[in-house]
C-alpha positions in Angstrom: 124.1 102.3 90.7 126.6 104.0 92.9 126.1 104.0 96.7 125.5 107.8 96.8 122.7 107.5 94.2 121.2 104.5 95.9 120.6 106.7 99.0 118.7 109.3 97.0 115.3 107.9 97.1 112.6 109.8 95.3 111.1 110.8 92.0 113.4 111.3 89.0 112.8 112.6 85.5 114.7 110.5 82.8 115.4 111.8 79.3 115.9 109.4 76.4 114.5 106.0 75.3 111.7 104.5 77.5 113.7 101.4 78.3 116.6 103.4 79.7 117.5 102.7 83.3 117.9 105.4 86.0 121.5 104.2 86.6 122.4 104.8 82.9 120.6 108.1 82.8 122.4 109.3 85.9 125.7 108.3 84.5 125.1 110.4 81.3 123.5 113.3 83.1 120.1 112.7 81.6 118.3 112.3 84.9 117.2 114.9 87.4 115.8 114.5 90.9 112.2 115.9 91.1 111.3 115.0 94.7 114.2 114.0 97.0 113.6 111.8 100.0 110.0 111.0 99.1 109.6 107.5 100.5 106.6 105.3 100.6 107.4 104.3 104.2 107.3 108.0 105.3 104.7 109.6 103.0 102.6 106.6 101.9 102.0 105.1 98.5 99.0 107.4 97.8 101.1 110.6 98.3 104.0 109.3 96.2 101.6 108.5 93.3 100.0 111.9 93.7 103.3 113.7 93.5 104.3 111.7 90.5 101.0 112.4 88.7 101.4 116.2 89.4 104.9 116.2 88.1 103.9 114.3 85.0 101.1 116.8 84.4 103.5 119.7 84.7 105.9 118.0 82.3 103.1 117.5 79.8 102.1 121.2 80.0 105.7 122.2 79.4 106.1 119.7 76.5 108.9 118.0 78.5 109.8 114.7 76.7 111.1 113.0 79.9 109.4 110.3 81.9 109.1 109.9 85.6 110.4 107.0 87.8 110.3 106.4 91.5 113.5 105.0 92.9 113.0 103.0 96.2 116.6 102.2 96.9 116.3 98.8 95.1 114.5 99.3 91.8 112.8 101.9 89.7 109.0 102.1 89.3 107.2 103.9 86.4 104.2 106.0 87.1 102.0 103.3 85.6 103.5 100.6 87.9 103.0 102.9 90.9 99.3 103.5 89.9 98.8 99.7 89.6 100.3 99.2 93.1 98.0 101.8 94.5 94.9 100.4 92.8 95.7 96.9 94.2 96.0 98.4 97.7 92.7 100.2 97.6 
């Protein structure tokens, strides 16, 4: 991923196959930033998961075929992975 993109932590919507990386989707224009600057360190894991779930719900209501990932500057996390992290923490 390019340095500029690595600095844009937050929640992204990715279009295309489920195994597709955020880097690839950004390169082809198939990723959009839903929540810029939303970091676990600043907002907390529970808030990040809440925002992801609300965005996923809205996408479902609009029949949006995309999927959400959280980019933490090092790797992407799916909503399911984030929910597991939260459950393990509680």
